[in-house]
N, C-alpha and C positions, 0 to 999 in steps of 0.2 A: 476649289481644290486644284483641279486640272484646267489648264487653258489651252484648248485646241483650235487651230484655225479651221475654217469651213472645209478645206480640202482634207485635212487630217480626220475630221469627223466622218467624211464620206468614205475614206479608206477604212476606217475602223468599222463603220456600218457595213461596208461590203464584206469584209473578212468575217464579221460576226454572222452575217446572213449566210455566207458560204459554209461556216462551220455548222450552223444549225441545219441547213439543208443536208450536209453530209451525215449528221447525226440522225435526222429524220429518215433519210434513205437507208441507212444501215439497220435502223429499227424496224422499218417497214419490211426489208428483206428477211429479217429474222422471224417476224410475225407471219408473213405470207411467203412460204417457200417458193411458190410459183414465180415470184418476182426475181428469184435467183437466176432463172433462165434468161432474163432480159440483160443485155450487155451493160446497161447503165447500173444494174445492181450486182452484176457478176462478181463474185469474191476471188475468182481465179483469173483475173485480168492478165493477159499475156500468155496464158497457157492454152493448150489444145485439149478439147474433150475427147478422150481416148476412144470412146464408143461411137462417136459420130465423125471422127476425122477421116477424110478421104486420103487417097494416095499422095496427092500434092501436099496436103497438110502434113502428113507424116515425113515426106521428103524434106520438108522445111526445118525439121528438127535436126540439130547437130548430132552426128553419130548414126543417123538412120539413112541408109542408102536404098537402092532399088530392091535388092533381095530381101533386106530386113523389113521394109515396108510391106512387101508382098506376104512375108511370113506373119506379120502382125495382123494384117487384114484377113488372112486365111484362119488364123487362130480365132480371131473375133467371130468370124462366120460360123466356124465349127462349134464354138462354145456358146454362141448366142450373146456374146459381149463379155466385156471384162467386169468382174465384180470388185476386184482390187487392182491397183496399179502394179502391185508385187507380182501379178501373174505374168508380167512381161518376162520374168526370169525363166518361164517355161518354154520360151521361144529360142530356138537354136540361134546362136550368135550374140545373145545378150547375157553378159556375165554379171556377177554381183556388183562389180565396180561400175560397169556401164549402166546397170539399173539405177544406181544412186544418182547418176547424172541425168538420166532419162526422167526420173521421178519429178525433177524440177520443171520439166516441159509439159507435163500432162495433169489433168484432173478428171475425175468421174462424177457424173451427176446421178 
């Protein structure tokens, strides 16, 4: 039916294996929540975990400067951590508009 060269078969095999590995990893992460903390399985790739971010990590986020990072850390310390990302709106200097942008940079575990 199909006639593939040996190189084409290797490429097809490679991509098939990669797809199967991705599916298996996603399934394992859903079944075993502890795996979600592992960077390989993290579903929030590229985002910063709000309750464990240090000052340098916060400063790396666009829109967060020295003062705002200090306020975020102080709020987190006083409250024992964030339960929702929306709690950022309780911090002086974060408006509803800036919260929408910041939500894209953070996640909570």
